C-alpha positions as CSV (number, residue, x, y, z in Angstrom):
1,M,21.4,-7.1,-30.5
2,G,19.4,-7.0,-33.7
3,S,17.6,-3.8,-34.7
4,A,15.4,-2.5,-37.4
5,A,14.0,0.9,-38.2
6,T,10.4,1.3,-39.2
7,S,7.9,4.1,-39.7
8,P,5.9,5.1,-36.7
9,P,2.3,4.2,-36.1
10,P,-0.3,7.0,-36.1
11,L,-0.4,9.2,-33.0
12,L,-3.1,10.5,-30.7
13,G,-4.9,7.2,-30.1
14,K,-6.1,6.7,-33.7
15,L,-6.7,3.2,-35.0
16,T,-4.3,1.8,-37.6
17,Q,-5.7,0.2,-40.8
18,E,-5.2,-3.3,-39.2
19,D,-7.0,-2.2,-36.0
20,S,-9.9,-1.0,-38.2
21,K,-10.2,-4.4,-39.8
22,R,-10.3,-6.1,-36.4
23,V,-12.8,-3.6,-35.1
24,A,-15.0,-4.1,-38.2
25,A,-15.1,-7.8,-37.5
26,H,-16.7,-7.0,-34.1
27,M,-18.7,-3.9,-35.0
28,G,-19.6,-4.1,-38.6
29,S,-17.8,-0.9,-39.5
30,A,-14.4,0.4,-40.4
31,A,-12.6,3.5,-39.0
32,V,-10.3,5.5,-41.3
33,P,-7.1,6.5,-39.4
34,S,-6.0,10.1,-39.4
35,P,-2.4,10.8,-40.7
36,P,0.3,11.4,-38.1
37,P,1.0,15.1,-37.4
38,S,3.5,16.8,-39.6
39,G,6.5,18.9,-38.5
40,K,8.9,18.3,-35.7
41,L,7.9,15.7,-33.1
42,T,8.0,16.6,-29.4
43,Q,9.3,14.3,-26.8
44,E,5.7,13.4,-25.9
45,D,5.0,12.5,-29.5
46,L,8.1,10.2,-29.5
47,K,6.9,8.5,-26.3
48,R,3.5,8.0,-28.0
49,V,5.1,6.5,-31.1
50,A,7.1,4.0,-29.1
51,A,4.1,3.1,-26.9
52,H,1.8,2.5,-29.8
53,R,4.3,0.3,-31.5
54,A,4.7,-1.8,-28.3
55,V,0.9,-2.3,-28.1
56,E,1.1,-4.0,-31.6
57,F,2.7,-6.9,-29.7
58,V,-0.5,-7.4,-27.7
59,E,-2.9,-10.2,-28.7
60,P,-6.5,-11.0,-27.6
61,G,-6.6,-12.9,-24.3
62,M,-3.2,-11.8,-23.0
63,A,-2.5,-10.9,-19.4
64,L,-0.2,-7.9,-19.4
65,G,2.2,-6.2,-17.0
66,L,1.2,-2.6,-17.0
67,G,4.1,-0.2,-16.5
68,T,4.4,3.1,-14.7
69,G,5.5,6.5,-16.0
70,S,4.8,9.0,-18.7
71,T,5.7,6.7,-21.6
72,A,3.8,3.7,-20.2
73,A,0.8,6.0,-19.8
74,H,0.5,6.3,-23.6
75,A,0.4,2.5,-23.9
76,L,-2.4,2.4,-21.3
77,D,-4.4,5.0,-23.3
78,R,-3.8,3.0,-26.5
79,L,-4.9,-0.3,-24.9
80,G,-8.0,1.4,-23.6
81,D,-8.9,2.7,-27.1
82,L,-8.5,-0.8,-28.5
83,L,-10.4,-2.5,-25.7
84,R,-13.3,-0.1,-26.1
85,A,-13.3,-0.7,-29.8
86,G,-13.5,-4.5,-29.3
87,A,-10.1,-5.1,-31.0
88,L,-8.5,-6.9,-28.0
89,P,-11.1,-9.1,-26.3
90,G,-10.0,-10.9,-23.1
91,V,-7.0,-8.7,-22.4
92,T,-6.3,-8.1,-18.7
93,G,-3.5,-6.2,-16.8
94,V,-1.5,-6.4,-13.6
95,P,-0.5,-2.8,-12.6
96,T,3.0,-1.9,-11.4
97,S,1.8,1.0,-9.2
98,L,-1.2,2.6,-7.6
99,K,-1.0,5.4,-10.2
100,T,-1.1,2.8,-13.0
101,E,-4.0,1.0,-11.3
102,L,-6.0,4.2,-11.3
103,H,-5.1,5.1,-14.9
104,A,-5.8,1.6,-16.2
105,S,-9.2,1.5,-14.4
106,R,-10.1,4.9,-15.9
107,V,-9.5,3.7,-19.5
108,G,-11.3,0.4,-19.0
109,I,-8.5,-2.2,-18.7
110,P,-9.7,-5.1,-16.5
111,L,-7.2,-5.6,-13.7
112,L,-5.9,-8.6,-11.8
113,P,-3.5,-9.1,-8.9
114,L,-0.1,-10.8,-9.2
115,G,-0.4,-14.4,-8.3
116,G,-2.9,-16.1,-6.0
117,D,-6.3,-17.6,-6.9
118,R,-7.5,-14.4,-8.6
119,G,-4.3,-13.6,-10.5
120,P,-3.5,-14.7,-14.1
121,A,-1.9,-18.1,-14.7
122,G,1.0,-16.2,-16.2
123,I,1.9,-12.7,-17.5
124,H,2.4,-13.0,-21.3
125,L,3.9,-9.6,-21.9
126,S,4.9,-6.5,-19.9
127,I,5.1,-3.0,-21.4
128,D,7.0,-0.2,-19.6
129,G,9.3,2.7,-20.1
130,A,12.9,3.1,-18.8
131,D,15.1,5.9,-17.5
132,E,18.2,4.5,-19.3
133,V,19.0,1.7,-21.7
134,D,22.6,0.6,-22.3
135,P,24.0,-1.3,-25.4
136,D,23.3,-4.7,-23.8
137,L,19.6,-3.7,-23.1
138,N,20.2,-3.4,-19.4
139,L,18.0,-0.7,-17.8
140,V,17.8,1.8,-15.1
141,K,14.2,2.1,-14.0
142,G,12.3,3.3,-11.0
143,R,13.2,7.0,-10.7
144,G,9.5,7.5,-10.2
145,G,9.6,5.2,-7.2
146,S,7.8,2.1,-8.5
147,L,10.9,-0.1,-9.1
148,L,10.0,-3.0,-6.7
149,R,6.5,-3.7,-8.2
150,E,7.9,-3.1,-11.7
151,K,10.7,-5.7,-11.2
152,M,8.3,-8.2,-9.6
153,I,5.7,-8.0,-12.4
154,E,8.1,-7.6,-15.3
155,G,10.3,-10.3,-14.1
156,A,7.3,-12.7,-13.9
157,G,6.4,-12.3,-17.5
158,D,7.3,-14.2,-20.7
159,K,8.3,-11.1,-22.5
160,F,9.2,-7.5,-21.5
161,V,8.9,-4.8,-24.1
162,V,10.6,-1.5,-23.2
163,I,9.5,1.8,-24.8
164,V,11.8,4.8,-24.9
165,D,12.8,7.8,-27.0
166,E,16.4,7.9,-28.2
167,S,17.4,10.3,-25.4
168,K,17.3,7.3,-23.0
169,L,20.1,5.4,-24.8
170,V,23.3,5.6,-22.8
171,P,26.8,4.1,-23.1
172,R,26.5,2.7,-19.5
173,L,24.0,2.8,-16.7
174,G,24.0,5.7,-14.3
175,C,25.1,8.4,-16.9
176,T,22.1,10.6,-16.8
177,G,20.7,10.6,-13.2
178,A,19.9,8.7,-10.1
179,V,20.0,4.9,-9.8
180,P,17.3,4.2,-7.2
181,V,17.5,1.7,-4.3
182,E,14.4,0.8,-2.3
183,V,15.1,0.4,1.4
184,I,13.0,-0.2,4.5
185,P,12.4,3.0,6.6
186,F,13.8,1.5,9.8
187,G,17.4,2.4,10.1
188,A,17.4,4.1,6.6
189,P,20.4,6.3,7.5
190,H,22.4,3.2,8.5
191,T,21.4,1.5,5.3
192,L,22.4,4.6,3.3
193,G,25.9,4.4,4.9
194,L,26.3,0.7,3.9
195,I,25.3,1.5,0.3
196,R,28.0,4.3,0.3
197,K,30.6,1.7,1.4
198,V,30.0,-0.4,-1.7
199,F,31.4,2.5,-3.7
200,D,33.9,3.8,-1.2
201,G,36.6,5.7,-2.8
202,L,34.9,5.9,-6.2
203,P,35.4,9.5,-7.6
204,G,32.2,11.3,-8.3
205,F,29.9,9.0,-6.4
206,H,27.4,10.2,-3.9
207,A,24.1,8.8,-2.5
208,R,21.2,10.4,-0.5
209,L,17.7,9.7,0.6
210,R,15.1,11.0,-1.7
211,M,13.3,13.8,0.0
212,V,10.0,15.6,-0.8
213,K,8.4,18.7,0.6
214,K,4.8,18.4,1.9
215,D,2.9,21.7,2.1
216,A,4.9,24.1,4.2
217,E,6.6,21.4,6.3
218,E,10.2,20.5,6.2
219,D,11.5,17.9,3.7
220,T,10.5,14.4,4.5
221,P,11.5,11.1,2.9
222,F,9.7,10.0,-0.3
223,V,7.5,7.0,0.5
224,T,6.9,4.3,-2.1
225,D,3.6,2.5,-2.7
226,N,5.0,-0.2,-0.5
227,G,5.7,2.2,2.4
228,N,9.5,2.2,1.9
229,Y,12.1,4.8,1.2
230,I,14.3,5.4,-1.8
231,V,18.1,6.0,-1.8
232,E,19.4,7.7,-4.9
233,M,22.9,6.8,-6.1
234,F,24.7,9.2,-8.5
235,F,27.7,8.6,-10.6
236,D,29.6,11.3,-12.5
237,D,30.6,9.0,-15.4
238,G,28.1,6.1,-15.0
239,I,28.6,2.7,-13.4
240,H,31.9,1.0,-14.3
241,G,32.6,-2.6,-13.5
242,D,30.5,-5.8,-13.4
243,L,26.9,-4.8,-13.0
244,H,25.9,-8.2,-11.7
245,D,28.5,-8.1,-9.0
246,I,27.4,-4.6,-8.0
247,S,23.8,-5.8,-7.9
248,D,24.8,-8.7,-5.6
249,Q,26.7,-6.4,-3.3
250,L,23.7,-4.1,-2.9
251,L,21.2,-6.9,-2.4
252,R,23.3,-8.5,0.3
253,I,22.9,-5.3,2.4
254,T,20.3,-5.9,5.2
255,G,17.7,-3.2,4.7
256,V,18.0,-3.0,1.0
257,I,14.8,-4.4,-0.7
258,E,15.6,-3.9,-4.4
259,H,17.5,-1.7,-6.8
260,G,16.6,0.0,-10.1
261,M,19.1,-1.9,-12.3
262,F,17.1,-4.2,-14.5
263,L,19.8,-6.5,-15.8
264,G,19.0,-8.9,-18.7
265,M,15.3,-8.5,-18.3
266,A,14.2,-6.6,-21.4
267,T,13.5,-8.9,-24.4
268,T,12.7,-6.0,-26.8
269,V,13.4,-2.3,-26.7
270,I,11.4,0.0,-29.0
271,V,13.2,3.3,-29.6
272,A,11.3,6.3,-31.1
273,N,13.9,8.4,-33.0
274,K,13.8,12.2,-33.5
275,D,12.8,11.7,-37.2
276,G,9.7,9.7,-36.2
277,T,11.1,6.3,-37.2
278,V,11.2,3.4,-34.8
279,T,14.1,1.2,-34.0
280,V,13.3,-2.3,-32.5
281,M,16.2,-3.9,-30.6
282,E,16.0,-7.5,-29.6
283,K,17.8,-9.3,-26.7
284,K,20.6,-11.5,-27.8
285,N,19.9,-15.2,-27.4
């Protein structure tokens, strides 16, 4: 994969010089960007750096896949700023979760469904974060529970730009936490048992249903926007072996809807480094 390090764009929703020129063409005025904050950048600052760089890929008239999560939220805010300033006329979005739908509506991004008569003819570009990125730009996504809609929308687009800070870079998938699998509620314990059999005998592997506590009640299964449950798979040393073969084995299980390994889908990964620079990694042809 190719990569290049560049300086970060301004933070905190300020317009860049190029943005100001585009706004001036619409509004007859120019905004002067504030300099980025000095000192050590927090993780939220790094997320914002990556998100703002990703939004530079957006052009007027594009239909976008709008990601879910704390990093993607910075991209939504940036898009809202530019839309309100008149810098990105005609841009629309397809949200990957109910949470993103609410956020995008609040910042003024026009929304469309995926497909059908009302949907866009095609999604030009999707922007989203990731929980893990391996050296081949394979991803783990969906620890927030939105993996199915994310994979549907981001898989339908021409380009998929992933935004992360450098803490998300891993030697192999499954190193830093759960790899989620969305399953139907009916017979979920049975499906969980079948998932465990895929990794039978693998040291350090375990899987469980994701549970949440509601008020003072006992723990109940986490429910996705689609009304399904999430199985969390854990690996002591990440996933070894052929990821595509493991993917096929999981998807052949009746009751499994989708998993959180996004294999070969990312076209560009934008990494915000601790020093404030940005590394852009492109998918190999």
